[in-house]
N, C-alpha and C positions, 0 to 999 in steps of 0.2 A: 448562537444569536442572543444578543443582549440589548435591552432598551438603553439608548444613549442617555447618560445621566446629566448631560449639560456641561460637563467639564470639557476643557480643550481637547482632550484625547477621546472623550466619549465613554471611557471605561475607567472606573476607579478600582484599583487592585487592593485586596485585603488579604492579610495573612491568615493562617490557621488551616488545619487539616492537611499540612504537608507531610507526605510520607518520608520515611527516613532515607530512601534512595534517591530523592530529588536533590540535586546539588544545592549547597547552602545558599548561594546567591539567588536561587529561584524560590526559596521557601517563603519569602515575603510576598510573593505574587501568585500564589496558587489559585486563589478563588476571586474572580471578578465580583465586585459588590453590586453590580447593576441588576435590575430586575430581569428574570428569565422571561422567555417569550414562548409563543406557540412552538410545539415540537415539530420535527421533521417527519414527513412520510416519504420513504425512499421507494421509487418505482422501478428504477432500472440501473444497470451497470453498463460497462463498455460494450458488452455483448448483446444488449437488448433488455427486455422487461425481466424483472424478477418473477419467480413463480407466484409470489404473494407480496402484497404491499408490506413493507417493513417499517415498523414504528421505531423512531430513534429520538430519545430525549435530546433537546438542543443545548443543554447547559450543564453537562456533566464534566467537571474539570479532569484533566489528565492526572493520574495518580502514580505514575512511575512504572506501569506495566504495559507490555506491548499490545494489550487488548482493551485497554480502558479508555474512557472518555466518551464523547458523543460520536459523531460521524468521523471515523478515522480514515483518512485518505492519504496515500503516498503519491509521488510524482507519477503521472500517466494514468492513475485510477480516476474514473469518472462515475458520478452518481446523478441520476435524474431525481430531483427532489421536489416535493410539493410542500410549500410553506404558505401558511395563511396569514396574510398581512391585514386582514379585515379588522382585527382587534387592536390595531396600532395606528389607526388614522390620526394624523397630527403629530406622530412620534417619529423619531429617527431610530433605526435599528442598526446595530454593529454586528457585522460578521467577524468573529474573533477566533483566533487559534492560540492554544498554549502547547501545541506539539513541539517538543524539543528536538534539537538537531546536534549531533546525529541521533537518530531515533533507535532505541528507546533510552539509551543511557545518558545522553546529553552532555554538552560542554557548554557552560554558561557564557563562554566567550562568543557563542553564536547567537545569543539571545539579546535583542535590543528593544527596550521600551522605557518610558519615563520611570525614573526611580531605581533603575537597575543598571548594573555594569558601569559604575561611576568611573572606572579607569579608561573608558573608551573615548570619551570626548575631551580633547585636550583643552578646550576653552573653559567649560564650566563643570566638567566632571560627570555630566549625565545628559540623557536625551531630554529636551525640553518638552513639557506637555503641549500637545498640538503639533509637534514637529517630528521629523524622523531623525534617525532611522527607527522604525517601529515594526518588528517582525510579527507582532500579534494582532494589531488592528488591520484587518484586510480590506474591509469595504464598509461604507455607510449607506444605508437606504433611507431616503426621505419619503414617508408614506403620505400620499395625498388622498383626498376623498375620491371615492369611485366616480367616474364620469358616466357610468352606465350600469346596467344590471346584467350580470353573467348568469347563464343557466347553471343550476346546481350540479356539482360533479357527483358522479356515482362512485368515486374512488374513496374508500374508507380504509381504516386500519384492517390489515389482514385480507383485503379484497384479493380474489384470485385473478392473476394476470396471465395464467399459463396458456390460454387459447392463442394459437398461432406461434407459440415458442417452439424452437427445436427441443425435443424431449431430452431431458437430462439422462446421463448414463447411469447415475446412481441415485436412488431415492433420497429425498431430503432427510437429513439427520443420520443417514447410514454411513458409518466410518469404516466398514469392512470392504476389502478390495473385491471387485467383481471377479468371479472365477474365470480362468482361461485367458485373462488379458495380460499380455507381457508387461513386466515391471522393469523400468529403467532406473538405476541408482545413480544420482548425480550429487554434486557438492558446490557450495559457494565458499570461496577461499580468499584469504588475504596474506600477503607476504610483503617483502620489500624489493624494489627494483634495483637496478644497478647504480642509481643515484641515491639510494637510501630512502626513497619516498614509499610510503604505503601504497600498495597496488593490489587491486582485487581481480580475481579470476573466477570463471566458471570452470567446472571440472567434472570428472567421473568419480567413481569409488575406487579407482586404481591410481597409484602415484604416477605422475608424469614421467615417462621414460627419460626425457631430457632434463628434468629437475626432480629427482626422486624424493626430495624433501617436502614436496607439495602435491596435492591432488589437483591443483589448478593448471589450466592449459591456456596458452595464448590463442588468439584468433586464428593464426595461420598454422597452428599445429594440426596434425592429421585429424580430419573430422571424425567425430564419434557418435553424433546424433543423426542417424541415417535411416529413418523409418521408411517403409514402403507405402506408396500411395494407397489410400483407402483403409489403412490399418488403424487400429485403436491401441493406444499404449497408456499405461500408468507411469507417471514420473514421480519418484520420491527424491526430493531435493533437500539435502542436509546442509544447513547453514552453519559452517564452521567459523564464521566471523563474529565480530562484536556488534554488528549493526543489523537493522532490518533493511532488506533489499527489495524493492519493487521489481519483480521479474516479469518482463514483457515478452510475449510470444508473437512472432510474426506468422502469418498464414492461418493459424488456428486460434479458436477460442477454447478455453479450458474450463472444466468444472473442478472446484476445490472439493476434495473428499474429507481431508482432515489435516490437523496440525498436531504433532506429538513431540514432547520433550525428549532429549537424549543428552548423553554426556559428551559434549563436543571435544573436550580435551583428551578423551579416551578413544576418539574415532580412529579406526584402522581399516576402514573399508566397509564396515558394517555398523550402523548406529546402535549404541547401547541405550535402548529406549527405556523411558521411565514413565509411569502413569498411563492413563488411558488416552487414546486419540480423541481430539476435540473437533467437533464439526464446525464449519465456518459460521461466522456471524450471520443472522438473517439477511442483512443488507449486502452480503457477498455470496448469496446462494444461487445466483444465476450464472450465465455465461461470462467469463472474464477474459480480457486480454492481458491484464497486469495483476499479479498476485503479490501481496506482501508476505515476505518470508523472514521470520523472526530469528534472532540469534538463538542457538541451542535448541532449535526445533527442526523436525523433519516435516516438510510440507508436501502433501500428497495431492496430485492433480491428475485428471484424466482427459484425454483429447483424441480426436480422430483427424488423420492427415489426408483430408480431401483436397485435391488440387482444384483451383478454380478453372472454370471454362469460359467465363464472361468477365471482362472483355477478352482476356487472353490468359493462357498459362505462361508462367515464367519459363523462358527457354532453358534447356539444360545448360549447366555451367561448364565452360571450357576447362575449368580447374578441376572439377570433380565429376562431371558427367551427369549429375543429378539436378533437380530443380532446387536451387539454393536460396534459403531464407536465413533468418538469424533468430536467436533468443538472447536476451541481454538484460542487464540491470538498467532501470530507467533513471537513476541518478546520473546526471550528465557527466560528471567527472569520472564516474565508474565505467560507464559505457565507452568513454573515450580512452580509458586507461586500464585495462583491456578486458573489461568484464562482458565480453560478447563472444559467442561461439556460433559457427554455422549450423543451421538446421537443414539437412539435405534430404529431400523426399525423392526416392528412387522409383 
């Protein structure tokens, strides 16, 4: 969030501080020059309240790594955010993103805003200030004087919100696996389809019998994720691709245990891990439906496969005989082409 500086776009971009791995065309626009605002307090995720209120600074620029910036959200991730507008009466506030696409490596051809990518506009060579396309300025708030007095909130930084939450499977900050819980090894993959287009797949840690050169499997290949109702599993998902994928789970919420780097190019069914596992950021420590899985990392999550009883249980699938759900990437072109697999609860 930045204070609108009165220019047609509301944000003036200034160079400086660009890391070496940010594409050259983006280096002139790393840091907005506008005044920073009040910071975020994050209260919840897709699965409900966080255990504790998470403090997130609202104006940290992206620096080229998959964990840096302010509040980092991928498609289908949601955050319940508390933002204090009371110090900005009479001002306009810009909701701004500098997250590159594809994330995190970026291709500057996907970035549009005034002063950048001059080759994209055939008329004058650039996006005009105050006009589109602009992939960075998302929304503008006009802050008016209060029309009444609200009761003070008891929500503060690090306030405990755990009351009423489903208990987590693993204590906060613990990255070791709970004993006795089955571990399922899975992969995120990319290759080329029959038309030469890049295609993404979910897969296991064993090569696809139909295509032994890849671990990825099509949606209609033999189901492999077939847990029993009421059981708990740990899934360790190795991202063998070049992009971050927001992986979405139907039926279940998951708890992120850790992320850990591995040598993706050397993967042969078992990840060659390096460094220590890293606990999730404070603002993703609650129950999640969608989890960002970064390239070259194994993301470890834990979940329990309880079937719903209200309003009804999904009937057994005539195809598989189980209660059939899915897990998939939530980037639309990926889930449609064919980064989705059945999740069948027996």
